C-alpha positions as CSV (number, residue, x, y, z in Angstrom):
1,M,-18.5,31.0,-3.6
2,P,-17.3,33.5,-6.2
3,E,-16.3,32.2,-9.6
4,I,-12.8,30.8,-9.9
5,E,-11.6,33.8,-11.9
6,A,-12.2,36.0,-8.8
7,Y,-9.4,34.0,-7.0
8,L,-6.8,34.8,-9.6
9,P,-5.3,37.8,-7.7
10,A,-5.0,35.5,-4.6
11,A,-3.3,32.9,-6.7
12,R,-0.8,35.3,-8.1
13,T,0.0,36.6,-4.6
14,A,0.5,33.0,-3.4
15,L,2.8,32.1,-6.3
16,A,5.0,35.1,-5.5
17,Q,5.3,33.9,-1.9
18,F,6.2,30.5,-3.2
19,G,9.0,32.0,-5.3
20,L,7.2,32.0,-8.7
21,P,6.3,35.7,-9.2
22,E,6.4,35.5,-13.0
23,T,4.2,32.3,-13.3
24,E,0.6,32.8,-14.3
25,P,-1.9,30.5,-12.6
26,H,-4.2,28.5,-14.7
27,P,-7.7,27.8,-13.2
28,I,-8.4,24.0,-12.8
29,G,-11.3,23.6,-10.4
30,K,-13.4,25.1,-7.7
31,S,-15.3,23.1,-5.1
32,E,-14.5,23.5,-1.5
33,N,-10.9,24.2,-2.4
34,V,-9.9,26.4,-5.3
35,V,-7.2,24.8,-7.5
36,F,-4.8,26.3,-10.1
37,R,-2.0,24.8,-12.1
38,A,1.4,26.6,-12.1
39,D,4.1,25.8,-14.7
40,A,7.4,26.8,-13.2
41,P,10.4,28.1,-15.2
42,D,12.4,24.9,-14.3
43,D,9.7,22.8,-16.3
44,T,8.1,21.5,-13.1
45,T,4.4,21.8,-12.7
46,W,2.6,22.5,-9.5
47,A,-0.9,22.4,-8.1
48,L,-1.7,25.6,-6.1
49,R,-4.6,25.0,-3.7
50,L,-6.5,27.7,-1.8
51,H,-7.8,25.7,1.1
52,R,-11.4,26.1,2.2
53,P,-11.8,28.4,5.2
54,G,-12.6,27.0,8.6
55,Y,-11.8,23.3,7.7
56,H,-8.2,22.7,8.9
57,A,-6.0,24.9,11.0
58,L,-2.4,25.4,10.0
59,P,-1.0,22.7,12.3
60,A,-3.2,20.1,10.7
61,L,-2.2,21.1,7.2
62,E,1.4,21.1,8.1
63,S,0.9,17.6,9.5
64,D,-0.5,16.6,6.1
65,R,2.8,17.6,4.6
66,K,4.8,15.5,7.1
67,L,2.6,12.5,6.4
68,T,2.9,12.7,2.6
69,A,6.7,13.2,2.9
70,H,6.8,10.0,4.9
71,L,4.7,8.2,2.3
72,S,6.8,9.4,-0.6
73,A,9.9,8.3,1.1
74,N,8.3,4.8,1.3
75,G,7.7,4.7,-2.4
76,L,4.1,5.8,-2.6
77,L,3.0,8.2,-5.4
78,V,1.5,11.1,-3.4
79,P,1.5,14.9,-3.4
80,T,4.8,16.4,-2.1
81,G,4.9,20.0,-1.1
82,R,6.8,23.2,-2.0
83,R,7.9,25.7,0.6
84,T,7.5,29.5,0.4
85,I,10.5,31.7,0.1
86,S,10.4,32.1,3.9
87,G,10.5,28.3,4.4
88,A,6.9,27.8,5.4
89,W,4.6,25.1,3.9
90,Y,1.6,27.5,3.6
91,A,1.0,31.2,2.9
92,Q,-2.1,33.2,3.9
93,V,-3.6,35.3,1.1
94,A,-6.5,37.6,0.7
95,T,-9.5,36.1,-1.1
96,P,-13.0,37.3,-2.1
97,D,-14.6,34.9,0.5
98,P,-16.6,36.2,3.5
99,E,-13.7,35.0,5.7
100,A,-11.4,37.3,3.6
101,T,-8.4,34.9,3.6
102,R,-7.4,31.4,2.7
103,L,-4.3,29.3,3.3
104,A,-2.5,28.5,0.1
105,G,-0.3,25.4,-0.4
106,M,1.6,23.9,-3.4
107,T,2.1,20.3,-4.4
108,L,4.1,18.8,-7.2
109,W,1.8,18.0,-10.1
110,H,2.2,14.3,-11.1
111,P,1.3,13.6,-14.8
112,G,-1.7,11.3,-15.4
113,Q,-5.4,11.2,-14.9
114,T,-7.7,10.2,-12.1
115,L,-9.3,6.8,-12.1
116,E,-12.7,8.4,-12.2
117,S,-11.8,10.2,-15.4
118,L,-10.6,6.9,-16.9
119,I,-13.6,4.7,-16.0
120,G,-16.4,7.2,-15.5
121,K,-19.4,5.6,-13.8
122,D,-18.7,2.2,-15.2
123,R,-18.1,-0.5,-12.5
124,G,-18.4,-3.5,-14.9
125,L,-16.0,-6.4,-15.4
126,A,-13.5,-4.2,-17.3
127,T,-13.0,-2.0,-14.2
128,W,-12.3,-4.8,-11.7
129,P,-8.6,-4.9,-12.3
130,W,-8.5,-1.2,-11.3
131,F,-10.3,-1.9,-8.1
132,E,-7.9,-4.8,-7.4
133,R,-5.0,-2.5,-7.9
134,T,-6.6,0.1,-5.7
135,G,-7.0,-2.5,-2.9
136,A,-3.2,-3.1,-3.2
137,L,-2.5,0.6,-3.1
138,L,-4.5,1.1,0.1
139,A,-2.7,-1.9,1.7
140,E,0.7,-0.2,0.9
141,L,-0.6,3.1,2.4
142,H,-1.7,1.2,5.6
143,N,1.6,-0.6,5.8
144,A,3.4,2.7,5.7
145,T,1.3,4.5,8.3
146,A,0.8,1.6,10.7
147,N,4.6,1.3,11.2
148,W,5.2,5.1,11.5
149,T,5.6,7.2,14.6
150,P,4.5,10.7,13.7
151,P,6.8,13.6,14.8
152,Q,6.1,15.8,17.8
153,G,3.3,18.2,17.1
154,F,1.6,16.1,14.4
155,T,-2.2,16.5,14.5
156,R,-5.0,15.2,12.5
157,H,-8.7,14.6,13.4
158,R,-10.0,11.2,14.5
159,L,-12.6,9.2,12.8
160,D,-13.4,7.1,15.8
161,E,-16.8,6.6,17.4
162,D,-17.0,10.3,18.4
163,G,-15.7,11.5,15.1
164,L,-18.2,9.4,13.1
165,V,-21.4,9.3,15.2
166,G,-20.7,11.3,18.4
167,E,-22.5,14.5,19.4
168,T,-20.3,16.6,17.1
169,P,-19.1,14.3,14.4
170,F,-16.4,15.5,12.0
171,W,-18.8,15.7,9.0
172,G,-21.7,17.1,11.0
173,R,-24.9,15.9,12.6
174,F,-26.2,14.1,9.5
175,W,-29.4,12.9,11.3
176,E,-30.4,16.6,11.7
177,A,-29.8,17.6,8.1
178,S,-32.1,20.5,7.1
179,A,-33.4,18.8,3.9
180,L,-34.7,15.7,5.8
181,T,-38.4,15.0,6.4
182,P,-39.4,13.8,9.9
183,E,-39.5,10.2,8.7
184,E,-36.1,10.5,7.1
185,R,-34.7,11.9,10.3
186,R,-36.1,8.9,12.1
187,I,-34.4,6.6,9.7
188,L,-31.0,8.3,10.2
189,V,-31.4,8.3,13.9
190,E,-31.9,4.5,13.7
191,A,-28.8,4.3,11.4
192,R,-26.7,6.3,13.8
193,D,-27.8,4.1,16.8
194,L,-27.0,1.0,14.7
195,V,-23.5,2.3,13.8
196,T,-22.9,3.4,17.4
197,A,-23.7,-0.1,18.7
198,R,-21.3,-1.8,16.2
199,L,-18.2,0.4,16.6
200,P,-17.1,-0.4,20.1
201,P,-16.4,-4.1,19.5
202,L,-13.9,-3.3,16.7
203,T,-10.5,-4.4,17.8
204,D,-8.4,-3.1,14.9
205,P,-6.2,-0.2,16.0
206,L,-6.8,3.2,14.4
207,I,-4.0,4.2,12.0
208,L,-3.6,7.1,9.6
209,I,-5.9,6.6,6.6
210,H,-6.6,8.6,3.5
211,A,-10.4,8.7,4.3
212,D,-11.3,9.9,0.8
213,A,-9.8,7.4,-1.6
214,H,-12.7,7.3,-4.0
215,P,-11.8,6.9,-7.7
216,A,-11.5,10.7,-8.2
217,N,-8.6,10.7,-5.8
218,V,-6.8,7.7,-7.2
219,L,-4.2,8.9,-9.8
220,V,-3.2,6.7,-12.7
221,S,0.3,7.9,-13.7
222,G,1.8,5.7,-16.4
223,E,2.1,2.2,-14.9
224,R,1.6,3.5,-11.3
225,L,-1.3,4.2,-9.1
226,G,-1.1,7.0,-6.5
227,L,-3.3,8.9,-4.1
228,I,-4.1,12.7,-4.3
229,D,-6.0,15.1,-2.0
230,F,-5.1,14.2,1.6
231,D,-7.4,16.9,2.9
232,D,-9.5,14.4,4.8
233,C,-6.7,12.1,6.1
234,A,-7.3,11.1,9.6
235,W,-6.8,8.6,12.4
236,G,-9.3,5.9,11.5
237,W,-10.1,2.2,10.9
238,P,-8.4,0.7,7.8
239,V,-11.7,-0.8,6.6
240,F,-13.3,2.7,6.5
241,D,-10.7,3.5,3.8
242,M,-11.8,0.5,1.9
243,A,-15.4,1.4,2.2
244,V,-14.8,4.9,0.7
245,S,-13.0,3.3,-2.3
246,L,-15.8,0.8,-2.9
247,W,-18.8,2.9,-2.1
248,S,-19.5,4.0,-5.7
249,A,-19.7,0.3,-6.8
250,S,-21.6,-1.0,-3.8
251,S,-25.0,-1.0,-5.4
252,E,-23.9,-2.8,-8.5
253,P,-25.4,-6.3,-9.1
254,R,-22.0,-7.9,-9.3
255,F,-20.5,-6.0,-6.4
256,P,-19.5,-9.2,-4.5
257,E,-17.3,-10.2,-7.4
258,L,-15.7,-6.7,-7.6
259,L,-15.2,-6.7,-3.8
260,A,-13.5,-10.1,-4.0
261,R,-11.0,-8.6,-6.5
262,F,-10.4,-5.6,-4.4
263,L,-9.8,-7.7,-1.3
264,A,-7.5,-10.0,-3.2
265,G,-5.4,-6.9,-4.2
266,Y,-5.3,-5.7,-0.6
267,A,-4.3,-9.2,0.7
268,Q,-1.4,-9.3,-1.7
269,R,0.3,-6.5,0.3
270,R,-1.3,-6.6,3.8
271,A,-3.3,-9.1,5.9
272,L,-7.0,-8.4,5.8
273,P,-8.6,-7.2,9.0
274,A,-10.6,-9.7,11.0
275,E,-14.3,-9.8,9.9
276,V,-13.6,-7.5,7.0
277,H,-17.0,-8.2,5.3
278,A,-19.0,-7.3,8.4
279,Q,-16.9,-4.2,8.9
280,L,-17.4,-3.2,5.2
281,R,-21.2,-3.4,5.7
282,L,-20.8,-1.1,8.7
283,F,-18.5,1.4,7.0
284,L,-20.4,1.5,3.7
285,L,-23.4,2.6,5.7
286,M,-21.3,5.1,7.5
287,R,-20.0,6.5,4.2
288,T,-23.6,7.0,3.1
289,L,-24.5,8.8,6.3
290,M,-21.5,11.1,5.9
291,L,-22.4,11.9,2.4
292,I,-25.9,12.9,3.5
293,G,-24.5,15.4,6.0
294,W,-21.9,16.6,3.4
295,S,-24.6,17.0,0.7
296,D,-27.0,18.9,2.9
297,A,-24.3,21.3,3.9
298,R,-23.1,21.8,0.3
299,P,-26.2,21.8,-2.0
300,D,-24.4,23.8,-4.6
301,L,-21.9,21.0,-5.0
302,A,-24.2,18.0,-4.3
303,G,-26.8,19.0,-6.9
304,A,-30.6,19.4,-6.5
305,N,-31.4,15.6,-6.5
306,W,-29.0,14.2,-4.0
307,K,-31.4,13.1,-1.3
308,A,-33.5,10.3,-2.7
309,G,-30.6,8.1,-3.8
310,L,-28.7,8.5,-0.5
311,I,-31.7,7.9,1.7
312,A,-32.5,4.7,-0.3
313,K,-28.9,3.6,0.1
314,A,-29.0,4.3,3.8
315,L,-32.2,2.1,4.1
316,K,-30.4,-0.7,2.2
317,G,-27.4,-0.4,4.4
318,I,-29.5,-0.5,7.6
319,G,-31.2,-3.7,6.3
320,E,-28.0,-5.4,5.5
321,L,-26.4,-4.5,8.8
322,N,-29.5,-5.7,10.7
323,L,-29.2,-9.1,9.0
324,T,-25.7,-9.7,10.5
């Protein structure tokens, strides 16, 4: 990808289409999406996102807006969108990518900081109240989506058996990642077979989940917690959402105690799924497998040394799942 400054002309074009022609975009971050801050004349602040090419088509992005509008109406702190001057949720703008264009969207910028920026890599005792509150936050999300009938035309991908470990899983064929050795591929084929065998007996219905609620996507805004970045939201099992939130802490020596706090927070707002501990072992392994595929496809974002830690975590997850 070009450097973020190369996207400034695209950002200025997008802001004009969203009715802010005099507003100068401020670069914030570039990963798969390119993000700018826009300070509007009415003293509101917006996040302008140039969405990664080839990930979501326009109907899926518009469905994201419908979901977050529903969640906001139910009291959750989530991104809410701004329409273009023509009334659309997204604008297509020319960019310096090989694909030549990206879809641009704007969401209201809530003040605060992410949980990751607040606690860093620490998962010690002082952070456990945050994980308890995150558990409660996910329960509120799941309550709001489980009782919602999406409008006609709503479309998001499915993280069911096919979407996780089928022939064309949403995050790619992780067991064929290019960086793997033959032995590592054998390990991941075993992991895929193990997950494939454990998913069909699950009886919990699929609901709309965030699917990427790790600490960098949990917003601490004053006394409230919220969720940002619904790019990966999908139909999925609620415990997969929990696993994503907990994954960064799952190798900690005192993880069982942290997990107990998280589940206590969830149970304050919503009944825990049946066999939640067994499901968490399954989905923590699945999250590791997904990250292997993600990292292999994005070495510039994952860093040069991503593989050893993830393969070790996959082996640990396989062992724990085989014991149950």
